[in-house]
C-alpha positions as CSV (number, residue, x, y, z in Angstrom):
1,Y,119.6,103.0,116.1
2,Q,116.5,103.0,118.2
3,N,113.9,101.8,115.7
4,D,110.4,103.1,115.8
5,G,108.3,99.9,115.6
6,D,109.7,99.5,112.1
7,S,110.5,96.3,110.2
8,V,111.6,94.9,106.8
9,W,107.9,94.0,106.2
10,R,106.7,97.5,107.0
11,L,109.2,99.1,104.7
12,F,108.2,96.6,102.0
13,Y,104.5,97.4,102.5
14,D,105.0,101.2,102.5
15,T,107.1,101.1,99.3
16,I,104.6,98.9,97.4
17,K,101.7,101.0,98.6
18,G,103.5,104.3,98.0
19,G,104.1,103.1,94.4
20,D,100.4,102.5,94.0
21,F,100.8,98.8,93.5
22,R,102.7,99.2,90.2
23,A,106.0,97.6,91.2
24,R,107.3,94.0,91.5
25,E,106.9,92.5,94.9
26,S,110.2,90.5,94.6
27,N,112.4,93.5,93.8
28,V,110.9,95.7,96.5
29,Y,111.2,93.0,99.2
30,R,114.9,92.6,98.3
31,L,115.3,96.3,98.6
32,A,113.7,96.3,102.0
33,E,115.9,93.5,103.2
34,L,119.1,95.3,102.1
35,S,118.1,98.6,103.6
36,N,120.0,98.1,106.9
37,N,123.1,96.9,105.1
38,I,123.1,100.2,103.1
39,I,123.4,102.2,106.3
40,D,126.2,100.0,107.6
41,Q,128.1,100.5,104.3
42,A,127.6,104.2,104.3
43,V,128.7,104.6,108.0
44,A,131.8,102.5,107.2
45,Q,132.6,104.9,104.4
46,G,132.5,107.8,106.8
47,V,129.1,109.4,105.9
48,P,128.4,111.7,108.8
49,F,124.8,110.7,109.6
50,A,123.1,112.6,112.3
51,R,123.3,111.1,115.8
52,E,121.3,111.4,119.0
53,Y,122.9,112.4,122.2
54,S,123.3,108.7,123.2
55,G,125.4,108.1,120.0
56,Y,122.7,106.2,118.3
57,L,122.0,107.1,114.6
58,A,119.1,109.5,114.4
59,N,116.0,109.0,112.3
60,R,113.1,111.2,111.0
61,S,110.0,110.7,109.0
62,F,109.5,111.2,105.3
63,G,106.4,111.2,103.1
64,G,104.3,108.1,102.9
65,T,105.3,106.6,106.2
66,Q,104.1,106.8,109.8
67,V,107.5,105.7,111.4
68,S,110.8,107.5,111.6
69,R,113.0,105.4,109.5
70,T,115.0,107.8,107.4
71,F,118.7,108.2,108.3
72,Y,119.9,111.7,107.4
73,A,122.8,114.1,107.4
74,R,121.2,117.5,108.1
75,G,119.5,118.6,104.9
76,Q,122.1,117.2,102.5
77,T,121.9,113.5,102.9
78,G,122.3,112.7,99.2
79,Q,125.3,114.9,98.9
80,Q,127.0,113.3,101.9
81,L,126.3,109.8,100.5
82,L,127.7,110.9,97.2
83,L,130.9,112.1,98.8
84,G,131.2,108.9,100.8
85,A,130.8,106.8,97.6
86,Y,133.1,109.1,95.6
87,S,135.9,109.0,98.2
88,A,135.7,105.2,98.3
89,M,136.0,105.1,94.6
90,S,138.9,107.6,94.6
91,R,140.7,105.2,96.9
92,Q,140.3,102.4,94.3
93,V,141.5,104.8,91.5
94,Q,144.6,105.6,93.6
95,S,145.3,101.9,94.0
96,G,144.9,101.2,90.3
97,Q,141.8,99.0,90.6
98,V,139.6,101.6,88.8
99,K,140.4,103.7,85.7
100,H,138.4,106.9,85.9
101,H,137.3,108.8,82.7
102,S,135.8,112.1,83.7
103,R,134.6,114.7,81.3
104,S,133.3,112.0,78.9
105,E,129.9,111.4,77.5
106,M,128.6,108.0,76.3
107,L,127.1,108.3,72.8
108,E,126.5,104.7,71.8
109,V,126.3,101.1,73.2
110,V,128.4,98.7,71.1
111,T,126.5,95.5,70.4
112,V,128.2,92.4,69.0
113,D,126.0,89.4,68.0
114,G,123.2,90.7,70.1
115,K,125.2,91.3,73.3
116,A,126.4,94.6,74.8
117,R,130.2,94.6,74.5
118,G,131.2,98.2,75.0
119,I,130.5,101.9,74.5
120,I,131.5,104.8,72.3
121,V,132.5,107.9,74.3
122,R,133.2,111.5,73.4
123,N,135.8,113.4,75.3
124,L,134.0,116.7,76.3
125,V,137.3,118.7,76.3
126,T,138.9,117.6,73.1
127,G,135.9,116.2,71.1
128,E,137.8,112.9,70.5
129,L,135.7,109.8,70.1
130,S,137.0,106.6,71.7
131,T,135.9,103.0,72.0
132,H,135.8,101.1,75.2
133,L,135.2,97.3,74.9
134,A,134.3,94.9,77.6
135,D,132.4,91.7,78.4
136,C,129.4,93.6,79.7
137,V,128.2,97.1,80.2
138,V,126.6,98.7,83.3
139,L,124.6,102.0,83.0
140,C,124.0,104.0,86.2
141,T,123.3,107.3,84.4
142,G,120.3,108.8,86.4
143,G,116.9,109.9,85.3
144,Y,115.3,112.0,82.5
145,S,113.2,114.7,84.3
146,N,115.1,117.3,82.4
147,A,112.8,116.4,79.5
148,Y,110.5,119.0,81.0
149,Y,113.2,121.6,80.7
150,L,112.4,123.1,84.1
151,S,113.2,120.5,86.8
152,T,115.1,120.1,90.0
153,N,117.8,118.0,88.2
154,A,121.2,119.3,87.5
155,K,121.4,120.8,84.0
156,G,123.7,118.1,82.8
157,C,121.3,115.3,83.6
158,N,120.0,113.7,80.4
159,T,118.4,110.6,78.8
160,S,121.0,110.0,76.1
161,A,122.7,106.9,77.6
162,I,119.5,104.9,78.3
163,W,118.0,106.2,75.0
164,R,120.9,104.8,73.0
165,A,120.5,101.5,74.9
166,F,116.8,101.6,74.1
167,K,117.5,102.0,70.4
168,Q,119.9,99.0,70.5
169,G,117.3,96.7,71.9
170,A,116.8,97.4,75.6
171,F,113.1,97.8,76.5
172,F,112.0,101.1,78.2
173,A,109.6,100.6,81.1
174,N,106.8,103.0,82.2
175,P,108.3,106.1,80.6
176,S,105.3,108.2,81.7
177,F,105.9,107.5,85.4
178,T,107.7,110.8,86.4
179,Q,107.5,112.2,89.8
180,I,106.6,115.8,90.6
181,H,108.0,116.9,93.9
182,P,105.8,119.1,96.1
183,T,108.4,121.2,97.9
184,C,110.3,123.2,95.3
185,I,110.9,126.9,95.0
186,P,108.2,128.2,92.6
187,P,109.1,129.5,89.2
188,T,109.4,133.3,89.0
189,G,109.4,133.9,85.2
190,E,109.7,132.6,81.7
191,N,113.5,132.6,81.4
192,Q,114.5,130.3,84.3
193,S,116.8,127.5,83.3
194,K,116.0,125.2,86.3
195,L,114.1,124.9,89.6
196,T,115.4,124.2,93.1
197,L,114.3,121.4,95.4
198,M,113.6,122.1,99.1
199,S,114.3,118.8,100.9
200,E,111.3,116.7,101.8
201,S,112.6,116.7,105.4
202,L,111.1,120.2,105.8
203,R,107.7,118.6,105.8
204,N,108.5,117.0,109.1
205,D,108.2,120.3,110.9
206,G,106.8,122.8,108.4
207,R,103.1,123.2,108.0
208,I,101.7,123.7,104.5
209,W,98.8,126.1,104.1
210,A,97.1,128.5,101.7
211,P,94.7,131.4,102.3
212,K,91.0,130.3,102.7
213,N,89.9,133.5,100.9
214,I,91.2,134.5,97.4
215,E,91.2,138.1,98.4
216,D,93.9,137.3,101.1
217,C,96.4,135.9,98.5
218,E,98.0,139.3,98.0
219,K,98.4,140.0,101.7
220,N,101.6,139.5,103.7
221,P,101.2,136.0,105.2
222,K,101.8,137.5,108.7
223,D,98.7,139.5,108.3
224,I,96.5,136.5,107.6
225,K,94.7,135.4,110.7
226,E,95.0,131.7,111.9
227,E,91.3,131.1,111.3
228,D,91.7,132.3,107.6
229,R,94.5,129.8,106.9
230,D,93.7,126.5,105.2
231,Y,96.1,123.8,106.4
232,F,94.7,121.7,103.5
233,L,96.9,118.6,103.8
234,E,96.1,118.3,107.5
235,R,92.4,118.8,106.6
236,M,92.3,116.3,103.7
237,Y,94.7,113.6,105.1
238,P,94.5,113.7,108.9
239,A,96.4,110.4,109.4
240,F,99.5,111.5,107.4
241,A,98.9,115.3,107.3
242,N,101.9,117.0,105.8
243,L,103.7,113.7,105.2
244,V,101.5,112.2,102.5
245,P,103.4,110.8,99.5
246,R,104.7,113.2,97.0
247,D,102.1,112.6,94.2
248,V,99.3,113.1,96.7
249,A,100.8,116.3,98.1
250,S,101.6,117.7,94.6
251,R,98.0,117.1,93.3
252,A,96.6,118.8,96.4
253,V,98.9,121.9,95.9
254,K,97.9,122.1,92.2
255,H,94.2,121.9,93.1
256,I,94.6,124.8,95.6
257,C,96.4,127.0,93.0
258,D,93.8,126.0,90.3
259,E,91.1,127.3,92.6
260,G,92.8,130.7,92.6
261,R,94.2,130.4,96.2
262,G,97.9,130.3,95.2
263,V,100.4,132.8,96.4
264,G,103.5,134.5,95.0
265,V,104.3,135.8,91.5
266,R,101.7,135.4,88.7
267,I,102.8,133.3,85.7
268,H,100.3,133.2,82.8
269,G,97.7,134.8,85.2
270,K,98.0,132.2,87.9
271,R,99.8,132.3,91.3
272,L,101.9,129.2,91.6
273,G,102.7,128.7,95.2
274,V,101.5,127.8,98.7
275,Y,103.2,128.5,102.1
276,L,105.4,126.1,104.1
277,D,105.4,127.6,107.6
278,F,107.9,127.0,110.4
279,D,106.5,129.4,113.0
280,G,105.1,126.6,115.1
281,V,108.3,124.5,115.3
282,I,110.4,127.7,116.0
283,N,108.1,128.5,118.9
284,D,108.2,124.9,120.2
285,I,111.9,124.0,120.1
286,G,113.6,127.4,119.5
287,L,115.4,129.1,116.7
288,S,118.8,127.5,117.4
289,K,117.4,123.9,117.1
290,V,115.6,124.7,113.9
291,E,118.8,126.2,112.5
292,E,120.7,123.1,113.6
293,K,118.3,120.9,111.7
294,Y,117.6,122.9,108.6
295,G,120.0,125.8,108.5
296,N,121.7,125.0,105.2
297,L,118.3,124.7,103.5
298,F,117.0,128.0,104.9
299,E,120.2,129.7,103.8
300,M,119.8,128.3,100.3
301,Y,116.2,129.4,100.1
302,E,117.1,133.0,101.3
303,R,119.9,133.2,98.7
304,I,117.6,132.3,95.9
305,T,114.5,134.2,96.9
306,N,115.9,137.0,99.1
307,E,113.3,136.1,101.7
308,D,114.1,134.9,105.2
309,P,112.2,131.7,106.1
310,Y,112.8,132.2,109.8
311,V,110.7,135.4,109.5
312,E,108.1,134.6,106.8
313,P,106.9,131.3,105.4
314,M,108.6,129.6,102.5
315,K,106.7,129.5,99.2
316,I,106.7,126.1,97.5
317,Y,105.2,124.6,94.3
318,P,105.6,121.1,92.7
319,A,108.3,120.6,90.0
320,P,109.6,117.6,88.0
321,H,112.1,115.7,90.1
322,Y,112.5,112.0,89.6
323,S,111.7,109.4,86.9
324,M,110.3,106.1,88.2
325,G,110.4,104.9,84.6
326,G,113.6,103.7,83.0
327,L,115.2,100.7,81.2
328,W,113.3,97.5,81.9
329,V,115.4,95.0,83.9
330,D,114.9,91.5,85.3
331,Y,115.5,90.4,88.9
332,N,119.3,90.5,88.2
333,L,119.1,94.1,86.9
334,M,119.9,93.0,83.3
335,T,118.0,94.7,80.5
336,T,116.5,92.9,77.5
337,L,119.8,93.6,75.7
338,E,122.0,90.7,76.9
339,G,125.1,91.9,78.8
340,L,123.7,95.4,79.5
341,F,122.8,96.0,83.2
342,A,121.1,99.2,84.5
343,G,121.2,100.4,88.1
344,G,119.6,103.2,90.1
345,E,117.4,105.7,88.4
346,A,118.4,104.4,85.0
347,N,116.2,101.4,85.6
348,F,112.5,101.1,86.5
349,S,112.7,98.4,89.1
350,D,111.5,99.4,92.5
351,H,109.2,102.4,92.7
352,G,106.1,101.7,90.7
353,A,104.1,104.7,89.9
354,N,105.4,106.9,92.7
355,R,108.7,107.0,94.7
356,L,108.7,107.6,98.5
357,G,111.2,110.0,100.0
358,A,114.8,108.8,100.3
359,S,114.0,105.7,98.3
360,A,116.2,106.8,95.4
361,L,119.3,106.8,97.6
362,M,118.3,103.5,99.0
363,Q,117.8,101.9,95.6
364,G,121.0,103.3,94.1
365,L,123.1,102.1,97.0
366,A,121.4,98.7,97.1
367,D,121.8,98.2,93.3
368,G,125.4,99.4,93.3
369,Y,126.8,97.8,96.5
370,F,124.8,94.7,97.0
371,I,123.0,93.5,93.9
372,L,125.0,94.3,90.7
373,P,128.3,92.9,92.1
374,Q,126.6,89.6,92.6
375,T,124.6,89.4,89.4
376,I,127.3,90.7,87.1
377,A,129.8,88.2,88.5
378,N,127.2,85.5,87.9
379,Y,126.7,86.6,84.3
380,L,130.4,86.7,83.6
381,A,131.0,83.3,85.2
382,R,128.3,81.6,83.1
383,N,129.2,83.0,79.7
384,A,132.2,82.7,77.3
385,F,133.2,85.8,75.5
386,D,135.0,86.1,72.1
387,E,137.9,88.5,71.9
388,I,136.9,91.6,70.0
389,D,138.9,94.8,69.2
390,E,138.3,98.1,67.5
391,D,138.6,96.6,64.0
392,H,135.6,94.3,64.5
393,V,133.0,95.2,61.9
394,Q,130.2,95.9,64.4
395,V,132.4,98.1,66.5
396,K,133.3,100.1,63.4
397,Q,129.6,100.4,62.5
398,A,128.8,101.8,66.0
399,L,131.6,104.4,65.7
400,D,130.5,105.4,62.2
401,S,126.9,105.9,63.4
402,V,128.1,108.3,66.1
403,K,130.2,110.3,63.6
404,H,127.3,110.5,61.2
405,R,124.9,111.7,64.0
406,I,127.4,114.4,65.1
407,D,127.9,115.5,61.4
408,K,124.1,115.7,61.0
409,L,123.8,117.9,64.2
410,M,126.6,120.2,63.0
411,H,125.2,120.7,59.5
412,A,121.5,121.2,59.6
413,P,120.0,122.4,56.2
414,Q,118.5,125.6,57.6
415,A,120.4,126.1,60.9
416,Q,118.7,128.8,62.9
417,F,117.9,127.9,66.5
418,S,119.8,126.9,69.5
419,P,119.3,123.6,71.4
420,E,117.8,125.7,74.3
421,Y,115.1,127.0,72.0
422,F,113.9,123.5,71.1
423,H,114.3,122.2,74.7
424,Q,112.1,125.0,76.1
425,R,109.4,124.3,73.5
426,L,109.5,120.6,74.3
427,G,109.4,121.3,78.0
428,K,106.3,123.4,77.6
429,I,104.4,120.8,75.6
430,L,105.4,118.0,78.0
431,W,104.5,119.9,81.2
432,E,101.1,120.9,79.9
433,A,100.2,117.5,78.5
434,C,102.2,114.9,80.4
435,G,103.0,116.7,83.7
436,M,100.9,116.7,86.9
437,S,97.7,116.0,85.0
438,R,97.2,114.2,81.7
439,E,94.1,114.1,79.4
440,R,93.5,112.1,76.2
441,M,93.1,115.0,73.8
442,Q,96.1,116.9,75.1
443,L,98.3,113.8,74.9
444,E,97.2,113.0,71.4
445,Q,97.9,116.7,70.4
446,A,101.3,116.6,72.2
447,I,102.4,113.5,70.2
448,V,101.6,115.5,67.0
449,D,103.3,118.6,68.2
450,I,106.5,116.8,69.4
451,S,106.7,114.9,66.2
452,A,106.5,118.2,64.3
453,L,109.1,119.6,66.6
454,K,111.4,116.6,65.9
455,E,111.2,117.3,62.1
456,E,111.9,121.0,62.7
457,F,114.8,120.2,65.0
458,W,116.7,118.2,62.4
459,Q,116.1,120.9,59.8
460,K,116.9,124.0,61.9
461,I,119.2,123.1,64.8
462,K,122.2,125.5,64.9
463,V,125.4,124.2,66.5
464,T,128.2,126.7,66.5
465,G,131.9,125.9,66.8
466,V,133.6,122.6,65.8
467,D,133.1,119.0,66.9
468,Q,136.8,118.4,67.6
469,D,137.0,120.7,70.6
470,L,135.1,121.7,73.7
471,N,131.6,122.4,72.4
472,Q,128.7,122.5,74.9
473,T,126.2,123.5,72.2
474,L,126.9,120.2,70.4
475,E,126.5,118.3,73.7
476,R,123.2,120.0,74.4
477,A,121.9,119.4,70.8
478,G,122.5,115.7,71.0
479,R,120.7,115.5,74.4
480,V,117.8,117.6,73.3
481,A,117.4,115.3,70.2
482,D,117.0,112.4,72.5
483,F,114.7,114.2,74.9
484,I,112.4,115.0,71.9
485,E,112.1,111.3,70.9
486,L,111.6,110.3,74.6
487,G,108.8,112.9,74.9
488,I,106.8,111.1,72.2
489,L,107.2,107.8,74.0
490,M,106.2,109.4,77.4
491,C,103.0,110.7,75.9
492,K,102.2,107.4,74.1
493,D,102.7,105.5,77.4
494,A,100.5,108.0,79.3
495,L,97.9,107.8,76.6
496,N,97.9,104.0,76.6
497,R,97.4,103.8,80.4
498,E,93.7,104.4,80.9
499,E,93.8,104.8,84.6
500,S,95.3,107.1,87.3
501,C,97.9,105.6,89.5
502,G,100.6,107.3,91.7
503,A,102.1,110.2,89.8
504,H,100.2,109.3,86.6
505,A,97.1,111.3,86.9
506,R,94.7,110.9,84.0
507,V,92.0,113.5,84.4
508,E,89.4,111.1,83.2
509,H,90.2,108.7,86.0
510,L,90.4,110.9,89.1
511,S,87.7,111.0,91.8
512,E,85.8,114.2,92.5
513,A,88.3,114.8,95.4
514,G,91.2,114.5,92.9
515,E,92.3,111.1,94.1
516,A,93.8,108.6,91.7
517,R,91.5,105.7,90.5
518,R,93.5,102.7,89.4
519,N,92.2,100.1,86.9
520,D,93.8,96.9,88.3
521,E,91.9,94.6,85.9
522,G,93.2,96.4,82.8
523,F,96.5,97.9,83.8
524,S,98.2,96.0,86.6
525,Y,101.3,95.6,84.5
526,T,104.6,97.2,83.7
527,A,104.5,98.7,80.2
528,A,107.8,97.7,78.5
529,W,108.3,99.5,75.2
530,E,110.5,98.1,72.3
531,Y,112.1,100.3,69.7
532,L,111.3,99.2,66.1
533,K,112.7,101.7,63.6
534,E,110.8,104.8,64.5
535,E,107.9,102.8,66.0
536,F,107.3,101.7,69.6
537,K,105.9,98.2,70.4
538,L,104.2,97.6,73.8
539,H,105.0,94.5,75.9
540,E,103.1,93.9,79.1
541,E,104.8,92.4,82.2
542,H,101.8,91.5,84.4
543,L,102.3,92.1,88.2
544,N,101.5,89.3,90.6
545,F,100.7,90.3,94.2
546,E,101.2,87.3,96.4
547,F,101.8,89.0,99.7
548,I,100.1,92.4,99.6
549,K,96.7,92.7,98.1
550,P,96.2,95.9,96.0
551,T,93.8,98.2,97.8
552,V,92.7,101.8,97.3
553,R,95.6,104.0,98.7
554,N,94.2,105.8,101.7
555,Y,96.2,108.4,103.6
556,K,93.3,109.9,105.4
């Protein structure tokens, strides 16, 4: 590919800075070093990356960078990478190297003598519980943004696997570090079940603006004159303009809407949306070129909103998207529970307090293809493992605990409400107290409210059907129970961190302009939480910056 004055060092620097200096230098530098290998791997698997006329792989910019370094496949890069990885795995399944268990959910980590030695799984079709034993366990189960109920994640995404590991002894790092993505389709009412992401790539060519005057918010955007439009990101951050990092862009959009200059449908009396406008780029390069670059995204937007983004600007508003927090891991990606490894979004390792665009794909591929195969092999080579089977006492205990939990969910004393009811209530508490802005009194109240919700859940959760069959209500109930407990930990972590950094915006520690103010003396550490029988104990892993000196993030 052509390169754009880019380098391993520059990617390393951008990622550390983008995470607001709350990530380990060693892990991030390794990620930057592996970044080119990832592209070679994906190309070899047949991922159809965009190419220039010359045949070189094409690149474009994403938030938080001033170079074009992101390889892409139209507006569906993640999906194409998934298909490439999945097809490669299917080949191994076909050859007998991999045994694939789809439609299964992990409900417990089996620990024997303090080491992870397997998992308990429920077959989602038959309800059958089964035990899978091994010499080590690897979790690559994604993030927990669905704790907020409304998020851009698939509805099936949950925290249960990593929460079970947490309860077995794996530390949970930075649980309050959750990313709010600025370019999502705004909510339209109280009864939505999820939100939809519009790719960050749209910020390459789209210009984000809001009316300068509140009285113009009800007007058709085409009727608002150019001089009455506030291109606020370009005004506030001229060096990066519309490509500032996600946390910075999200706070700016929220600030505009809080001023009363939002557009779109009113929810609780406030318009939640700003415009993402493609008029300029359509005039510059033509409709057909824009359609070639973003056609699938524009089509998706029109199907959801019944508005044509070629004719009128898109409306966007921030929404929960990614979790930088996750299981604490060492340099080898092993958790504090020996023999349990965590990769991708399930761990906390690379993004600090804010993730830059496309870095989740980069981290997941680096962990899976280039790091874990080496570190797991090293672990297995250096350890001896006793033979265990399903009759081992600790394996039986793990299975019994899963059965007991399912029975408890199925037979609540005063069964009244669905899992959805509790999840919506949890999401509302979390979004208001531990979402885009956090404040001490709200967080303290949220911990009280979620603790009360937990008590009510176990008294009044209603699961219909039977457990020995397909039962999606039972699945959701178990996941919501874990989300509720996680919600308490998220608020405790946010309450403990008396600073603003990246996506963690404590109102008490924001500048007048709404910028994050870090406290490097008091909080330059990873908060690793340990589970101690209904209590959480904090451990601090202090961050040492040998190569990049922490400075105030400046995108102006």
